[in-house]
Backbone as a ProteinNet text record, in pm:
[ID]
protein_1_A
[PRIMARY]
MKVSIVIVCMNRLDNLYPCLKSVEGNTTVEHETLVVAYRFEESNLKKVREDFPEVTFIVNNDISGFAENNNLALRQARGEYCFILNDDTEFDSPVIDSLVSDFDRLPQEAAIVSPRLLNADGSLQLCGRPPYPSVNYIRQQWHCYREPIDDTAGRSPVFGEVFETSNITGACFLIRTEIFRQLGWFDETYYFTPEDIALSTLAREKGYKVFVDRGVSIIHKWKTTASRISPAIRPTAVRGSLIFFSRGSHLRYALLACGVWPAEMAKRIKASVRLLLHPSEENRIKLLTFRNITRNIFTRRTPKEIFKKYFNG
[TERTIARY]
17962.5	17922.9	17892.6	17956.9	17939.5	17816.9	17801.3	17693.5	17621.1	17489.8	17406.7	17353.9	17394.9	17352.5	17229.3	17121.4	16994.4	16956.5	16937.1	16900.7	16779.5	16681.1	16566.6	16578.2	16566.8	16577.3	16462.9	16394.1	16282.5	16327.6	16407.7	16447.2	16520.9	16597.4	16670.8	16821	16876.8	17019.9	17102.3	17046.5	17119.1	17138.1	17049.5	17067.6	17154.8	17124.7	17185.2	17335.5	17381.8	17523.6	17614.5	17593	17680.3	17665.7	17546.4	17525.2	17609.3	17600.4	17676.5	17826.8	17868.1	18011.2	18064.1	17983.7	18027.8	18035.9	17944.3	17947.3	18073.5	18096.8	18210.2	18344	18346.3	18471.8	18508.3	18413.4	18438.2	18403.6	18391.3	18354.4	18456.6	18515.4	18616.1	18567.2	18464.9	18413.8	18350.1	18353.1	18293.7	18144.2	18099	17959.6	17904.1	17773.3	17700.7	17608.4	17580.4	17491.3	17371.2	17253.3	17127.5	17048.6	17020.7	16944.6	16811.2	16702.9	16570.4	16547.3	16547.9	16525.9	16375.3	16319.4	16174.5	16124.4	16045.4	15983.8	16089.2	16195.1	16304.1	16270.7	16318.3	16316.3	16420.5	16391.9	16482.2	16621.2	16628.2	16758.8	16839.5	16774.4	16843.6	16889.5	16805	16840.7	16961.9	16962.4	17075.5	17204	17194.8	17312.3	17371.8	17286.4	17337	17392.9	17335.7	17389.8	17528.4	17548.6	17679.8	17783	17741.1	17834.5	17864.6	17772.9	17794	17767.6	17854.9	17832.8	17836.3	17899.1	17910.2	17783.6	17691.4	17568	17458.7	17380.3	17264.6	17142.2	17081.6	16963.4	16838.1	16740.6	16613.3	16507	16453.5	16359.7	16218.6	16153.6	16015.4	15939.1	15842.8	15761.3	15620.4	15592.2	15462.6	15461.2	15342.7	15332.6	15355.2	15464.2	15503.7	15553.4	15545.1	15590.8	15728.9	15770.3	15902.9	15926.1	15831.1	15847.9	15853.6	15760.4	15755.6	15881.9	15927.5	16047.7	16170.4	16188.8	16303	16296.4	16178	16163.2	16196.5	16175.7	16214	16361.8	16443.4	16587.4	16625.7	16562.5	16599	16582.5	16483.9	16462	16572.5	16654.9	16767.4	16900.4	16896.8	17019.8	17095.2	17226.6	17311.6	17404	17404.4	17497.9	17457.3	17556	17530.6	17452.2	17476.7	17405	17339.8	17232.2	17169.9	17188.7	17232.2	17250.6	17147.8	17045	16938.5	16982.1	16974.6	17027.2	16936.3	16897.2	16823.7	16915.1	16857.4	16939.5	16984.2	16917.8	16957.1	17051.9	17142.7	17243.9	17382.6	17481	17618	17711.4	17825.7	17921.9	18064.1	18158.4	18298.5	18391.3	18337.5	18415.9	18363.4	18437.9	18394.5	18277.6	18163	18044.1	18006.4	17995.9	17952	18053.2	18181.8	18286	18276.6	18254.8	18248.7	18128.7	18013.7	17894	17906.5	17968.1	17992.9	18084.1	18186.4	18278.7	18207.5	18107.9	18032.5	17967.9	17919.6	17852.2	17946.5	18075.5	18171.5	18177.5	18138.7	18145.8	18008.4	17903	17767.7	17718.4	17620.9	17565.5	17493.5	17472.1	17412.3	17273.8	17200.1	17064.2	17059.7	17176.1	17180.3	17131.8	17034.7	16978.2	17014.2	17015.5	17029.1	17127.1	17210.6	17295.1	17280	17258.5	17246	17351.4	17387.1	17480.7	17405.7	17480.3	17422.9	17392.5	17276.3	17238.8	17262.3	17322.7	17346.8	17269.7	17232	17173.4	17282.4	17240	17336.6	17434.3	17394.1	17482.9	17572.2	17564.7	17648.2	17586.4	17470.5	17402.7	17339	17316	17260.8	17114.5	17083.3	16945.8	16884.1	16958.3	16904.4	17018.2	17013.3	17110.9	17034.9	16988.9	16903.1	16764.4	16669.4	16532.5	16473.3	16416.2	16357.4	16224.5	16162.1	16027.9	15932.7	15839.6	15748.9	15605.7	15546.6	15409.8	15309.2	15187.6	15084.3	15051	15061	15028.8	15125.4	15250.3	15346.3	15316.6	15262	15222.9	15111	15011.4	14901.3	14953.6	15038.3	15093.4	15174.1	15243.5	15324.8	15237.3	15121.3	15030.8	14980.7	14975.3	14931	15049.1	15167.7	15290.4	15318.1	15278.3	15303.3	15416.6	15474.9	15584	15679.1	15806.5	15908.6	16000.9	16013.6	16097.3	16241.8	16304.3	16444.3	16532.7	16626.4	16712.6	16833.5	16860.9	16975.8	16931.5	16914	16869.9	16985	17107.4	17223.8	17262.8	17204	17241.9	17223.6	17331	17324.7	17324.9	17347.3	17344.2	17483.2	17500.6	17629.7	17630.6	17742.2	17748.8	17768.1	17732.2	17760	17910.7	17971.4	18116.6	18144	18261.5	18297.2	18190.5	18137.6	18030.5	17899.5	17888.3	17769.7	17672.8	17546.4	17442.9	17323.5	17256.9	17130.3	17023.4	16935.4	16826	16699.1	16590	16462.7	16419.1	16440.7	16390.2	16496.6	16472.7	16562.8	16489.4	16564.6	16506.1	16536.7	16441	16459.7	16563.3	16617.7	16715.2	16844.8	16883.2	17010.9	17023.6	17045.3	17073.6	17128.9	17202.4	17258.1	17186.7	17141.9	17065.3	17114.6	17113.9	17149	17043.3	17088.5	16995.3	16903.3	16957	16875.4	16763.3	16793.2	16690.2	16586.7	16633.6	16544	16448.3	16502.2	16419.1	16316.1	16358.2	16265.3	16151.9	16183.8	16083.6	15990.7	16020.4	15935.1	15968.3	16095.1	16139.7	16056.4	16040.8	15956.6	15808.7	15728	15584.6	15518.9	15464	15405.6	15264.3	15216.8	15090.1	15102.9	15221.6	15248.3	15307.5	15316.4	15359.2	15478.6	15476.5	15591.2	15622.7	15525.8	15540.1	15439.6	15474.9	15602.9	15676.7	15722.4	15790.3	15909.4	15985.3	16105.6	16071.6	15973.7	15933.3	15865.4	15788.3	15723.2	15828.1	15934.9	16041	16114	16149.5	16218	16133.3	16005.2	15914.1	15903.2	15887	15875.1	16002.6	16117.8	16245.7	16256.9	16222.3	16231.6	16130.9	16011.6	15911.3	15956.2	16042.9	16095.9	16220.9	16260.7	16374.6	16506.8	16505.7	16628.6	16651	16772.6	16806.9	16851.9	16832.3	16863.1	16968.2	17065.6	17174.9	17202.1	17271.9	17317.6	17463.9	17543.5	17684.9	17700.5	17720.3	17731.1	17859.4	17956.7	18083.8	18088.1	17978.8	17971.7	17861.1	17893.7	17797.4	17772.8	17654.2	17616	17528.4	17544.6	17463	17331.8	17221.3	17089.8	17026.9	17011.2	16968	16817.5	16741.5	16597.5	16527	16569.9	16501.6	16522.1	16631.3	16659.9	16601	16540.8	16487.7	16336.7	16270.2	16125.1	16061	15958.8	15901.9	15764	15712.6	15580.2	15469.3	15506.3	15402.4	15359.9	15384.5	15340.1	15188.1	15104	14960.2	14924.2	15015.5	14993.7	15063.7	15183.8	15263.1	15206.2	15173.8	15135.8	15006.7	14897.5	14777.7	14803.2	14889.9	14928.3	15002	15092.5	15170.9	15083	14989.8	14900.9	14814.4	14759.6	14676.7	14759.6	14882.9	14969.3	15004.2	15030.9	15064.4	14946.5	14826.4	14708.1	14685.6	14709.7	14697.1	14798.8	14921.7	15026.5	14995.9	14965.6	14945.8	14817.5	14720.1	14596.1	14614.5	14719.5	14754.8	14635.9	14556.2	14446.7	14315.6	14311.1	14188.1	14112	13986.8	13904.6	13872.4	13847.8	13817.3	13938.4	14055.9	14177.3	14202.4	14176.2	14193.3	14101.2	13974.5	13878.2	13920.7	13969.8	14012.6	14133.7	14229.9	14347.9	14309.3	14220.7	14178	14106.8	14030.6	13961.1	14059.1	14178.5	14280.7	14358.9	14373.1	14453	14371.4	14246.2	14166.8	14154.1	14120.6	14109.8	14242.3	14354.2	14484.5	14510.8	14479.9	14502.8	14402.9	14281.5	14183.8	14227.9	14285	14335.7	14446.9	14532.8	14639.6	14580.3	14471.7	14405.8	14347	14282.2	14225.2	14335.9	14442.8	14556	14615.5	14625.3	14679.3	14586.1	14455.2	14358.3	14376.6	14393.9	14413.2	14544.7	14648.6	14779.1	14772.8	14703	14691.2	14611.9	14509.7	14426.9	14508.2	14592.2	14672	14797.8	14854.6	14980.2	14970.2	14900.2	14885.1	15021.5	15047.2	15170.9	15152.5	15236.2	15230	15261.7	15357.9	15394.6	15277.4	15207.8	15094.4	14976.6	14962.8	14855.9	14879.5	15004.8	15038.6	15016.7	15049.1	15027.4	14879.6	14796.1	14652.6	14600.7	14645.1	14603.1	14643.9	14762.2	14812.2	14723	14692.7	14609.9	14466.1	14418.6	14283.7	14277	14377.5	14380.1	14394.2	14470.3	14485.9	14352.1	14283.4	14157.4	14050.9	14058.7	13959.7	13983.6	14101.5	14135	14168	14148.1	14175.1	14073.2	13947.4	13842.9	13804.9	13887.9	13858.7	13888.4	13836.9	13870.9	13977	14019.1	14122.3	14254	14328.3	14462.1	14556.4	14670.3	14767.8	14804	14818.3	14854	14743.2	14618.2	14505.6	14499.4	14527.5	14528.3	14637.7	14756.4	14867.7	14839.2	14790.3	14764	14657.4	14557.5	14452.1	14508.3	14589.3	14639	14762.1	14841	14957.4	14912.1	14814.4	14761.8	14693.7	14633.7	14565.6	14661.9
12812.7	12756.9	12870.5	12870.9	12980.6	12960.8	12840.2	12815.8	12685.7	12689.9	12569.5	12543.7	12432.9	12396.9	12307.9	12347.3	12275	12221.7	12090.7	12024	11935	11941.1	11850.3	11753	11623.9	11521.6	11422.4	11397.8	11303.3	11169.1	11099	10961.4	10951.4	11055.1	11057.6	11056.5	10939.5	10929.9	10971.3	10955	10996.6	11147.4	11222.3	11366.2	11399	11333.4	11371.3	11346.3	11233.7	11199.5	11302.8	11336.8	11438.4	11575.1	11605.9	11732.9	11740.3	11637.4	11635.6	11632.2	11557.5	11550.8	11686.3	11759.7	11891.8	11989.7	11976.5	12062.1	12034.9	11908.9	11873.6	11898.4	11885.9	11903	12047.3	12140	12278.7	12380.2	12334.7	12425	12417.7	12531.7	12534.9	12607.6	12694	12762.7	12659.9	12688.8	12596.8	12582.9	12460.4	12440.8	12310.5	12302.5	12179.4	12154.7	12028.7	11994.8	11919.3	11973.2	11913.8	11869.9	11741	11687.3	11634.5	11686.7	11633.1	11515	11395.2	11272.5	11251.5	11300.9	11304	11177.6	11099.7	10976.8	10882.3	10861.2	10774	10627	10543	10399.6	10369.6	10273.3	10241.4	10204.6	10130.5	10089.1	10209.8	10306	10426.3	10512	10520.1	10598.7	10538	10406.8	10338.8	10360.9	10350.6	10365.6	10506.3	10607.9	10744.8	10784.3	10731.6	10760	10699.2	10581.2	10516.6	10590.1	10637.8	10702.4	10847.4	10912.8	11052.2	11066.3	11009.3	11011.2	11151.4	11246.5	11382.6	11464.9	11412.1	11483.8	11447.9	11547	11523.1	11498.1	11381.5	11347.3	11360.5	11433.8	11455.2	11380.8	11276.9	11191.1	11249	11256.4	11302.7	11214.7	11139.9	11053.6	11107.7	11224.6	11287.2	11355.3	11374.6	11448	11595.4	11650.3	11787.2	11856.5	11988.5	12066.7	12124.5	12209.6	12270.6	12346.6	12433	12515.7	12431.1	12338.5	12256	12173.6	12112.2	12029.2	12111.8	12225	12309.8	12361.6	12398.1	12452.5	12351.1	12222.5	12119.3	12129.3	12152.5	12164.2	12303.6	12406.2	12543.3	12571.3	12511	12533.9	12471.2	12386.2	12325.4	12390	12485.9	12544.6	12621.3	12601.6	12669	12771.7	12781.8	12869.5	13015.1	13100.8	13243.9	13270.6	13184.5	13191.9	13057.5	13061.2	12939.2	12936.6	12822.3	12805.3	12703.6	12750.8	12664.5	12610.4	12478.8	12416	12302.9	12304.5	12191.7	12070.3	11952.1	11831.6	11808.7	11872.2	11854.3	11965.3	12003.8	12105.5	12046.8	12113.1	12065.5	12182.3	12191.2	12296.7	12245.9	12309.2	12266.2	12380.7	12481	12593.9	12629.1	12708.9	12740.9	12838.6	12793.6	12878.6	12937.1	12851.1	12897.1	12994.3	12962.3	13050.7	13189.1	13191.4	13317.6	13401	13337.9	13412	13466.2	13388.2	13436	13558.1	13553.6	13667.3	13791.4	13771.8	13885.3	13965.7	13897.6	13967.5	14061.8	14034.6	14123.4	14260.5	14269.5	14395.6	14456.5	14382.1	14430.9	14517.1	14605.7	14689.1	14603.7	14662.7	14588.9	14536	14606.8	14564	14448.4	14401.3	14286.3	14161.3	14093.3	13972.7	13847.4	13855.1	13734.9	13760.5	13661.3	13661.8	13525.9	13526	13400.6	13395.5	13275.8	13263	13266.2	13264.4	13249.4	13101.6	13070.7	12932.4	12898.4	12782.3	12734.9	12605.5	12581	12453	12346.7	12223.2	12112.5	12124	12191.9	12207.6	12330.8	12401.9	12518.5	12650.3	12647	12770.5	12837.9	12967.5	13044.1	13007	12977.7	12950.1	13072	13132.3	13247.2	13320.7	13453	13536.3	13654.1	13636.3	13735.8	13731.7	13800.2	13803.1	13941.9	13999.6	14133.7	14127.8	14243	14242.8	14156.5	14091	13998.8	14030.9	14135.9	14172.9	14072.1	14079.7	13983	13986.7	14104.3	14112.5	14027.7	14020.2	13936.3	13788.2	13754.9	13615.6	13575.2	13662.8	13634.7	13623.5	13717.6	13716.5	13589.4	13542.8	13422.4	13299.8	13294.3	13181.1	13176.1	13293.4	13301.4	13298.5	13271.6	13267.9	13402.2	13510.3	13644.8	13714.1	13644.1	13702.9	13592.7	13622.5	13530.9	13608	13560.2	13629.1	13635.4	13753.9	13764.6	13672.5	13607.5	13516.1	13586.3	13709.8	13783.8	13922.8	13939.3	14067.2	14165.8	14122.5	14210.6	14277.1	14234.2	14284.3	14436.1	14505.3	14649.1	14729.9	14665.5	14736.7	14742.8	14832.9	14848.2	14767	14698.5	14617.6	14703.1	14647.8	14712.5	14709.3	14596.6	14577.8	14447.3	14436.1	14313.4	14269.1	14147.3	14092	14081.4	14157.8	14152.1	14263.7	14226.4	14320.1	14310.3	14422.9	14417.5	14365.3	14280.7	14225	14229.5	14174.9	14183.7	14051.6	13942.4	13813.2	13704.7	13596.4	13482	13361.8	13257.2	13127.3	13035.2	12950.7	12861.2	12753	12743	12636.8	12655	12781.8	12804.9	12951.2	12976	13111.3	13105.5	13210.8	13225	13340.2	13318.4	13419.3	13425.6	13545.4	13559.1	13486.1	13399.8	13316.1	13399.6	13502.5	13583.8	13653.8	13701.9	13765.9	13663.4	13545.6	13437.5	13402.4	13396.6	13364.9	13474.9	13600.4	13712.7	13708.8	13664.5	13659.2	13538.2	13450.2	13333.7	13214.1	13207.3	13101.2	13105.2	12991.2	12987.8	12989.3	13057.9	13065.7	12933.9	12862.1	12731	12739.3	12861.9	12877.1	12814.6	12830.7	12779.5	12639.7	12573.5	12433.8	12404	12454.8	12442.1	12575.1	12661.4	12792.3	12886.9	13013.4	13080.1	13115.2	13016	13042.2	13135.6	13119	13200.5	13347.2	13373.6	13511.9	13571.8	13491.9	13540.5	13581.5	13503.1	13535.5	13662.7	13672.9	13792.2	13916.6	13905.5	14019.3	14064.9	13968.7	14001.7	14067	14014.4	14072.2	14217.5	14244.4	14381.5	14473.3	14420.5	14501.2	14536.9	14454.1	14479.1	14566.2	14609	14699.2	14632.7	14503.7	14431.4	14431.6	14391.4	14390.5	14252.2	14228.5	14099.2	14121.1	14029.6	14045.4	13914	13926.5	13809.8	13831.3	13726.9	13731.6	13663.5	13743.8	13691.4	13611.9	13631.9	13562.3	13425.4	13385.3	13254.6	13173.1	13051.9	12971.7	12835.5	12785.3	12652.1	12587.5	12458.2	12384.6	12341.3	12372.4	12329.5	12242.1	12113.5	12015.6	11992.8	12098.8	12081.9	12017.7	12044.2	11986.9	11836.8	11788.8	11645.2	11568.3	11639.1	11569.3	11589.9	11627.8	11643.1	11509.3	11512.6	11389.1	11361.4	11246.1	11204.7	11262.5	11340	11391.1	11533.3	11575.5	11708.6	11725.6	11618	11637.5	11678	11657.3	11703.3	11836.1	11854	11974.1	12097.3	12086	12203.3	12270.1	12195.2	12264.2	12328.6	12266.1	12322.6	12454.1	12457.4	12577.6	12691.8	12661.3	12765.2	12823.6	12737.5	12784.7	12871.6	12828.9	12907	13042	13045.8	13171.9	13269.4	13219	13305.1	13360.1	13277.6	13324.5	13434.7	13414.2	13513.2	13645.7	13641.1	13764.2	13837.2	13767	13833.6	13906.7	13871.6	13939.8	13955.8	13850.5	13849.8	13908.1	13956	14016.2	13912.8	13883.9	13787.9	13839.4	13971.1	14029.7	14018.5	14050.3	14041.9	13896.9	13802.5	13661	13624.2	13666	13631.5	13688.6	13812.3	13875.3	13803	13768.7	13695.9	13557.8	13489.3	13355.1	13356.7	13463.1	13474.1	13494.7	13541.1	13553.8	13426.1	13346.7	13223.8	13106.4	13093.8	12975.3	12953.9	13055.8	13031.1	12985.2	13039.2	12998.9	12852	12808.5	12668.8	12575.9	12625.4	12544	12525.5	12629.2	12617.1	12512.3	12510.6	12410	12270	12263.4	12133.8	12079.4	12165.2	12123	12078.2	12154.6	12119.5	11985.1	11961.5	11834.8	11718.5	11743.2	11638.7	11596.8	11694.7	11666.5	11592	11636.9	11572.6	11426.3	11399.4	11261.8	11176.9	11236.3	11163.9	11125.8	11217	11193.7	11111.3	11129.8	11061.4	11003.6	10893.1	10833.7	10795.2	10843.1	10809.3	10842.4	10784.6	10812.2	10958.7	11013.8	11154.6	11246.8	11221.4	11305.8	11285.4	11163.8	11139.2	11220.2	11225.4	11300.4	11449.8	11498.8	11640.9	11675.8	11590.6	11616.9	11614	11515.9	11504.7	11628.7	11679.2	11798.3	11918.7	11946.1	12062.7	12044.8	11920.9	11896.1	11931.2	11888.2	11915.7	12065	12134.7	12279.2	12350	12322.4	12392.9	12360.5	12242.3	12203.9	12270.7	12328.3	12378.8	12527.2	12597.8	12741.6	12815.1	12772.4	12839.3	12761.8	12667.9	12588.5	12665.7	12616.4	12673.4	12589.2	12483.1	12398.3	12473.8	12443.2	12499.8	12428.9	12488.3	12419.2	12280.9	12269.1	12139.7	12037.3	12078.5	11986.6	11940.1	12030.7	11993.3	11890.6	11918.2	11827.1	11688.9	11683	11553.9	11475.1	11546.1	11478.4	11406.6	11475.9	11417.8	11330.5	11361.4	11278.2	11139.8	11136.2	11007.3	10932.2	11008.3	10943.7	10881.5
13610.9	13482.6	13385.2	13270.2	13175.6	13087.2	13031.7	12935.6	12965.2	12959.8	12965.8	12825.4	12766.3	12631.1	12641.8	12575.5	12584.7	12447.4	12440.3	12315.4	12341.4	12253.9	12260.5	12144.5	12174.7	12070.1	12084.1	11973.2	11973.8	11916.9	11996.9	11963.8	11830.8	11794.7	11668.4	11696.4	11716.6	11743.4	11622.5	11502	11382	11377.5	11443.9	11459.2	11580	11691.2	11819	11824.6	11772	11783.3	11715.9	11588.1	11528.1	11594.3	11645	11712.5	11840.1	11924.3	12049.5	12024.1	11923.6	11892.8	11846.5	11770.1	11724.6	11841	11935.8	12055.2	12136.7	12167	12252.9	12184.6	12052.5	11981	11952.1	11973.9	11935.3	12044.2	12168	12277	12389.6	12421.9	12528.2	12652.6	12639.4	12758.2	12850.8	12980.7	13078	13048.9	13035.1	12996.3	13051.8	13050.9	13078.2	12961	12931.8	12821.1	12876.5	12851.2	12896.7	12773.9	12765.2	12653	12702.8	12645.9	12676.3	12583.3	12640.3	12562.8	12551.9	12442.9	12426.3	12358.9	12434.7	12384.8	12325.9	12400.3	12357.9	12381.3	12291.6	12317.2	12424.9	12509.4	12620.3	12571.5	12461.9	12409.6	12362.5	12298.2	12253.1	12370.1	12472	12590.1	12660.8	12672.9	12737.3	12658.1	12527.8	12442.1	12450.9	12439.1	12436.5	12573	12679.5	12812.9	12831	12775.5	12783.9	12699.3	12583	12491.1	12528.4	12601.1	12641.2	12791.6	12874.6	13020	13080	13011.7	13065	13042.1	12961.9	12929.9	13029.6	13069.6	13156	13068.6	13083.2	13003.6	13090.2	13038.1	13106.3	13026.3	13083.3	13010.6	13018	12902.8	12896.9	12799	12849.9	12765.2	12745	12803.8	12781.8	12644.6	12590.1	12464.2	12493.8	12439.9	12470.1	12344.2	12344.2	12230.7	12251.5	12157.7	12160.5	12290.9	12328.4	12447.7	12574.2	12589.1	12709.6	12726.4	12619.5	12628.5	12665.5	12599.5	12631.8	12775.2	12819.1	12953.7	13061.9	13034.3	13131	13165.3	13062.8	13083.9	13132.1	13078.1	13112.6	13261.4	13323.1	13466	13551.8	13490.1	13561.9	13523.8	13431.6	13379	13487	13490.5	13588.4	13525	13392.7	13324.2	13325.6	13305.4	13291	13162.5	13062.6	12934.9	12906.1	12829	12777.8	12626.6	12576.9	12432.9	12385.7	12315.3	12265.3	12129.5	12114.2	11993.2	11947.9	11820.9	11764.3	11751.4	11759.4	11746	11602	11504.6	11364.6	11318.4	11408.4	11377.4	11398.8	11339.6	11349.9	11317.6	11387	11355.5	11375	11303.5	11308.2	11346.9	11417	11466.9	11606.4	11683.6	11821.1	11824.8	11782.5	11773.1	11909.2	12009.6	12141.9	12201.1	12190.2	12242	12177.3	12045.8	11972.1	12014.9	12032.9	12072	12213.8	12302.4	12438.7	12435.2	12351	12337.5	12285.1	12198.9	12146	12258.2	12359.6	12468.5	12542.8	12540.2	12606.9	12541.2	12414.9	12341.3	12312.8	12344	12317.8	12433.3	12408.5	12516.2	12620.6	12736.6	12848.2	12816.8	12730.1	12698.9	12598.3	12555.1	12464	12537.3	12480	12542.4	12466.7	12332.8	12250.2	12136.4	12109	11989.8	11922.7	11791.9	11718.2	11608.4	11563	11451.3	11318.3	11212.2	11078.8	11057.1	11000.9	10974.1	10827.8	10805	10669.2	10645.5	10520.2	10483	10476.8	10462.7	10460	10344.2	10235.1	10119.9	10131.2	10243.9	10266.1	10223.4	10160	10119.6	10240.9	10229.3	10340.2	10364.8	10489.2	10529.1	10596	10690.4	10763.1	10834.1	10827.9	10898.6	10958.8	11080.9	11142.4	11080.9	11144.8	11093.2	11114.2	11009.1	11020.6	11095.6	11120	11180.6	11097.4	11165.1	11096.3	11138.1	11080.2	11116.3	11063.3	11115.3	11079.5	10931	10869.3	10726.7	10644.3	10687.2	10615.5	10635.1	10751.7	10775.7	10679.4	10663.9	10571.4	10429.4	10390.1	10254.5	10228.9	10332.7	10316.5	10292.3	10354.8	10333.3	10189	10125.7	9985.9	9888.7	9940.4	9858.8	9791.2	9859.1	9807.3	9882.9	9977	10055.7	10097.4	10088.1	10137.1	10230.8	10351.9	10450.1	10400.7	10402.8	10359.7	10444	10379.9	10454.8	10513.9	10471.3	10524.9	10568.5	10699.3	10753.6	10767.5	10735.8	10749.5	10617.3	10507.7	10375.2	10365.6	10326.9	10308.2	10435.7	10549.9	10676.4	10738.6	10834.2	10901.8	11030.7	11059	11180.8	11305.9	11419	11546.6	11571.3	11541.6	11539.3	11467	11406.9	11337.8	11240.4	11264.1	11181.5	11259.1	11368	11453.8	11416.8	11391.9	11350.1	11445.6	11466.3	11539	11444.8	11495.4	11416.1	11500.3	11449.6	11521.9	11583.3	11509.9	11557	11544.9	11615	11612.4	11554.1	11530.7	11500.3	11616.8	11651.6	11765.1	11742.6	11620.2	11591.5	11667.1	11694.3	11760	11802.5	11930.4	11977.7	12120.7	12157.1	12291	12360.4	12483.7	12556.6	12701	12758.4	12899.5	12983.1	13070.8	13148	13235.7	13300.2	13389.6	13313.5	13192.2	13111.3	13066.4	13025.8	12983.3	13097.1	13217	13334.4	13357.7	13345.6	13363.9	13261.2	13140.3	13034.1	13047.4	13143.9	13167	13080.8	13034.9	12944.9	12816.2	12748.2	12627.8	12667.9	12589.6	12615.9	12573.9	12670.4	12643.4	12585.8	12561.1	12488.4	12350.6	12293	12158.6	12169.3	12055.5	12061.4	11971.8	11850.2	11760.9	11691.9	11684	11620.5	11684.4	11710.4	11683.6	11813	11888.9	12015.6	12001.7	11891.1	11873.7	11848.8	11761.4	11735	11857.7	11929.4	12051.6	12154.5	12167.9	12262.6	12220.3	12092.8	12041.9	12064.3	12032.1	12044.8	12189.4	12279.7	12421.4	12472.8	12431.7	12474.9	12429.5	12303.5	12253.8	12321.9	12351.8	12421.9	12562.7	12620.6	12755.1	12752.4	12632.9	12622.3	12591.7	12563.9	12531.6	12379.8	12340	12198.4	12153	12023.2	11962.2	11853.1	11846	11749.7	11676.6	11564	11489.5	11454	11465.1	11427.8	11292.2	11189.2	11053.4	11031.6	11118.4	11103.4	11167	11231.8	11298.3	11231.9	11188.6	11111.8	11174.8	11151.3	11198.2	11090.6	11071	10974.2	11040.3	10973.5	11021.5	10914	10943.3	10842.6	10843.7	10861.8	10881.9	10763.7	10642.1	10526.1	10516.1	10574.3	10565.6	10682.7	10778.6	10895.5	10910.5	10802.6	10807.1	10841.7	10925.8	10976.9	10918.6	10952.3	10906.3	10993.6	11094.9	11184.3	11148	11023.7	10981.3	10992.6	10975.1	10994.9	11137.6	11232.5	11369.9	11395.2	11337	11362.8	11293.4	11164.9	11086.4	11136.9	11161.9	11213.7	11349.2	11428.3	11557.3	11538.5	11439.6	11412.7	11362.2	11274.2	11220.7	11331.7	11414.7	11526.4	11621.6	11651	11738	11678.8	11548.7	11482.9	11487.3	11464	11467.9	11609.4	11709.7	11848.2	11875.7	11829.4	11854.6	11786	11657.9	11582.3	11620.9	11676.6	11718.5	11851.6	11927.9	12053.3	12148.2	12160.4	12257	12208.1	12084.8	12031	11948.8	11987.5	11913.9	11773.4	11762.6	11632.8	11539.9	11593.1	11512.5	11469.7	11560.2	11525.8	11410	11418	11313.8	11178.6	11178.7	11053.1	10994.1	11080.4	11033.5	10981.9	11055.9	11016.7	10881.7	10855.6	10726.6	10611.6	10643.7	10541.3	10520	10625.5	10618.5	10565.2	10609.3	10574.3	10423.1	10342.7	10197.3	10136.3	10187.3	10133.8	10162.3	10284.3	10320.8	10251	10227	10154.7	10009.9	9949.9	9812.3	9806.2	9907.8	9913.7	9933.3	10009.7	10032.2	9902.7	9825.2	9697.2	9601.7	9597.7	9512.4	9553.2	9684.7	9734	9698.8	9698.4	9662.7	9517.1	9430.5	9287.6	9266.1	9336.4	9321.7	9365.4	9476.2	9523.8	9426.2	9366.6	9270.1	9146.5	9100.3	8979.9	9007.8	9126.8	9160.8	9301.8	9318.5	9451.2	9510.6	9631	9701.4	9848.9	9932.2	10075.5	10103.3	10032.3	10051.7	10020.7	9910.5	9874.4	9968.7	10020.6	10118	10244.9	10289.8	10410.2	10388.2	10269.1	10239.1	10244.3	10186.2	10188.7	10332.4	10409	10548.6	10627.2	10598.4	10667.5	10641.4	10514.6	10481.8	10528.3	10527.6	10579.6	10727.4	10802.2	10946.1	10975.1	10891.3	10910.1	10893.6	10783.6	10756.3	10859.8	10918.2	11018.9	11153.8	11173.9	11307.4	11313.1	11203.7	11205.4	11292.6	11287.2	11364.7	11490.7	11530.4	11649	11776.9	11888.1	12018.6	12089.4	12024.2	12085.2	12097.9	12201.4	12216.7	12119.6	12088	12003.3	12057.2	12187.3	12245.6	12224.1	12240.6	12220.6	12075.1	11982.5	11840.3	11813.3	11864.3	11840.8	11897.5	12020	12083.8	12007.6	11955	11880.2	11758.4	11679.5	11556.1	11576.2	11677.8	11706.6	11753.4	11840.3	11887.3	11775	11681	11570.6	11470.7
[MASK]
+++++++++++++++++++++++++++++++++++++++++++++++++++++++++++++++++++++++++++++++++++++++++++++++++++++++++++++++++++++++++++++++++++++++++++++++++++++++++++++++++++++++++++++++++++++++++++++++++++++++++++++++++++++++++++++++++++++++++++++++++++++++++++++++++++++++++++++++++++++++++++++++++++++++++++++++++++++++++

């Protein structure tokens, strides 16, 4: 088996069907497809199993995050490579075949290759990711920093359209399975963020390298699939990011948290005013999201405990 394709889907057949069809229609290398059917309705599960009999479905009805769900499938992977793919992605070219071919020309220490990500309208979303130190995370919360979307601009490729980069996005990447296993799969300390940066960082610390192929593109429709559970996801993501960037230091965590909390409180106040002036469900959810974030920056709860609290609520 050359590639194990891993997709996590939370009961969204409108995402999953075009994603699976694009995989099957554009992949010729020997592969298996593992889909984690997360909190699926029985009728949807029955339907998708009938329509895609060649796919292995792993049912999970427990409350789980990005890392936990992916790891359920990764531990069953038989491929030489693992291809992690969001369900809200789609491609019309042999993306997986091309990335596998890249490894034939990359150095032995190459661990990960990702494609270029495009928005649904065809504009560039992300092409590689530069180093992301904690100071940039703080600046981003204050809207004083925006991560560059093209880490290859002005740089020389390793070959063709392949460039060395620093970080990946969890939406789509190809990784050597043996290296992924050595790294312990995704770190389940985190829940929705920043598993991808944590994985990239750990790989580089172990002496491996990360690459992006600018000549291979995939559509990532993340803006069109935003959900109503942001009041559970966002505080979980902020808590996870602070844990990651503090790297086990309580003092560093406190300093980072003191930089993030005022920024999130300012957003909370702004959301309160917006809801007061323009009452709507969307504005109510935004206020709830920022309220939950500010309440959990200094908490001792784990990201998973935070998510379960607000998801159940």
